[in-house]
C-alpha positions, 0 to 999 in steps of 0.5 A: 500500499502506498501513502494514498491507500492504494495497492497499485493494482492497476500499475501498467494499465491505461484507462480512459475516463470520459466526462473527467472534468468534474463530478464522478469522472474527475473522482474516477480519474483520480481513483484509478490513478491512485491504483497506478493506472495511466489515466487519460481524462476526456472532456469537452473543455480543455480549461476544465481539465487543466488542473487535473494532472497536477491533482494526480501528483504523488499518486501511483499513476498519472493523468493526462487530458484530452479535450474531445466532444464524444458526440463526434464520431470522427473526433473520437476515432482520431483522438483514440487512434492518437492516444493508442499510438502514444500509450500503446493501448487502452486497457480500461474504458470508463464511459461516464460523460452525461447530460440531463435536462429535467423537463416534462416531455412536451417541454423537451426541445429537439436540442435537449433530446439531441444533447442527452441521446447524443452524449449519453448513448451515442457518445458511449457507442463511439468510445466503445467502438474505438477501443474494441479492435485493440481489446479484441486483438489482445483478447483483454480489456474492461469496459465500464459504462455509467447508467443510472437508477433511471436506466432501470425505472422511469421517472416523471419529468426525465423521460428522455434521460431515462431512455438514454440510460435504459439504452446504455443498460441494453447496450452493455448487456448485449456487449457482455454476451458479444465480448465475453469470448474475447476475454473483455469484461463489461460492467454497467454501474447504476447509481442513484442520485449523486451530489453533482452539478448534473442534478438540478432538482432535489426534494427538501432535506434529501440532497444531503443524503445523495451519493458522493462522486467518490462513492461511484468512483470507488464502485468503478475501482472495485469492478476494474480491480477484480481478478481476471476470473471475476466479472462484475456485471450490473452494479446498483448503488443508491443512497441509503436514505430514500427520498421523502416521496415515492418518486424523486420528482413529485407532481408539485415539482413537475409543475415547476419545471421549465418549458421550452 
């Protein structure tokens, strides 16, 4: 164990984390670097990523960053090709980048729909497709995608976000069957409410019980640090204290959500 409590279980591994500029992605990049991984943190804003490598100083591994919009298939293809040329391979891919816009369905504009589906589902697809040839050739690798409790049940006022996160669960479930013969492990993580800027709603007195980004990062580290004969498939984590109502969004809350 080093001074940061890591056993260096990912020493020599290359991990890519999307949405790494804040929240769960940032916490995950640091957590995997603490385990010895060489981490590539991806986000759209270079400025938001700027301080991340320095935060990894003193950890067993390291972090470098790439500004990239995962909604662009060409940009993803080019960026992943370049990082493989520099680092040799991608051992672990963590698909974390996500967008949520909470609105009643009739108030969801086309740009809202596109932002959520293009980032949450299509962006995940682009990144997975980019790493698969190398992982298949080596017959090893681990793909982790962050879905949500909203990928397991629907929540009023969040229909399109739920659809995108349900899509991730289906995509990963199919990939688990498709990629298992190639020695590639597939993990889907479905967290409940997390205390990040993505969540713009909260019932009074409940936000203090939300999961923290580090909680989700720890779940990711748990999955990717398992020995080769262990596969973590679907992992659900949630706040221990449930919301004060049966749904996260009450009828009163929905009535106050913005229109177009």
